[in-house]
Residue, then its C-alpha position, 0 to 999 in steps of 0.5 A: m426376580q432378575w433372571t434371564p431365561g436360559l436352559d442350563d440356568l433353569y435346571a441348575r436352579r432346580q438342582s440347587m433347589l433340590e439340594k437345599q431341600w435335602i439339607s433342610k430335611n436333614l437327609s444323610e449322605g446316603e439319602k442324598a445319593f438315593w435322590q441324586q440317583k433318581e434325579a439322574a433318570f430324568h432327561t432334560p429338557f422336560v417336555y411340557q404337557i397340559t396336566d389340568s385334570s391330574d393337577i386338580l386331583f393332586r391338590s384335592v387329596m387333602t380335602i378328600g382324605l379329611f372327608v374320609l377320615m371324618a366319615v370313618s370317625i363319625c360312623l364307626s365311633g359307636l360300632f363297639s361302644e353301643e353294645h355297652t351303652n345299649r346293654t346288648d352285650q349280654l345277648i351276644l354272650c348268649s349267642k351261638h358263636g359268641k363274641g369271636m364271630a361278632y368281633q370279626a364281623k364288626i372289624f370286617a364291617g368297619i374296614s369295608f365301610a372305610i374302603g367303600t367311603s374312600l373308593s366312592l369319594s375318590a371315584f367321584a373326584a376322578v369322574l368329575s375331574i375327567c369330565i371337566y378337564g379330560t385325560d390330557g397329561f395323564n402320561a406327563m411327568f409328575q415333576l410338571i405338577f410337583a417340581q421338587y420331587s425326584y422320583p420318576l413317575t407319571a402324573c397318572q401314577a402319582v394320582l393313583i398312589l395318592y388315592g391308594c394311600i387314602i384307602i390304606t390310611s382309612v383302613m388304619f384309621s378305622m382300626v384306631v376308631m374301633l379300638l377306642s370305641e371298645i376301650l372307652h365304651s363311649n362314641i362321644a369320647t371316641l369322636a372327641i379324641t379322633f377329631g382332636m387328632l385331626i384338628l391337632s395335625m392341621m394346627c401343629s407341626i414339629p420342626s424338621q431339625y427333630r428328624v425322627l419326631a417330625q417324620i413320625w408326626d407327619w406320617l400319622p394317619s391324621g396328618f399323612l394325607t397331604p401331597w407333601n407328606i405322601f411324597d415326602i423326601r425323607p425315606v426309610s432305610a430297610f435291609g440296605h434299601y431306601l423306601t419312599a414315604w408312599q412305599a413305607v407308610p402303607l406297609i407300616y399301616i397294614f402291619a399296624s392294623m393287624i396288630i390293633a386287630a389282635i390287641g382288640k380281640p381279647i379286650y372285646r372277648h374278655f369284657q365281663v358284663s357283671g363287671r360293669 
C-alpha cells in the first residue's frame, strides 16, 4: 500500500507477480522459459486504452457458458432415452435405414443444437455489449484486461478465443449428455448426473500442488469455461512444443467427441428390444 509510483518499479512488480504465479502453479523450468519468452514480446510501457466492451464480454463468459451447458443438458437428455421410455425403438428397428442412419441423425441434431445455442447466446452478448460500450479497445493488448497472462493477444482475439471455447465445449458436453442418455435410458438420471457435474465443478477444486489432477479437473467441460481456466498458465507439452490451455483443450475435446461418438454407436445399434 505504501508505493511511490514509478515506471521501472511498476513493471518489476508485475514481473515478480508473474514469477510467483509460475511457482504457485508448479511450472517446470521449461514452462517458465516458455512464458518468459512470450513476456519478452511485449514492449513497455503498456499503452492504455478503454476496453469496456471487451472487458464485459471477458467477464460474461462464465455465465454464458453455464447457460449453454444447462440448455444442452436439459434439451438433449431425452434425445436417446425417450426411444426406450416411449417404446418407439421397435419402429426404428423396422425402418428402411435401421439404427445406423437414426444414430447419425440424432448426433448431428445434438451437435447442431449445441453449436446453435452457443452462437445465439454469444452473438446476443456481443451485440448488446457493442451497442452499449462500442468497439473501442478491441485492438488493445489483452494484458489491460488480464494482467497476469503473458501471451501476446489483443482484446478482440482473447474474446474470440473465449467464445470459440464455449462452442467447442458445448459440442463435447452434448456428446457426453447423449451418451449418458443412451446408456441410462432415463432423461432424469442424465439430468441429475450432468447438473451434478456442473454444481460440483463450481463447489470443489483440487489444490495446485497436485498438478496433474488439478489440471484435469479444471479442464473438464463442466469447469473449463472460466477466464482463468481458458487462459490457464499451465501448458501442455506436445512433440517438443508447449500448447496453451486454449490451444490444447479444444483439440482434446474434438478428439474425445469422436471417441464418444464411436463408443455410442455400437451401444445404440446393438440394443435388443426383447432384452428389456
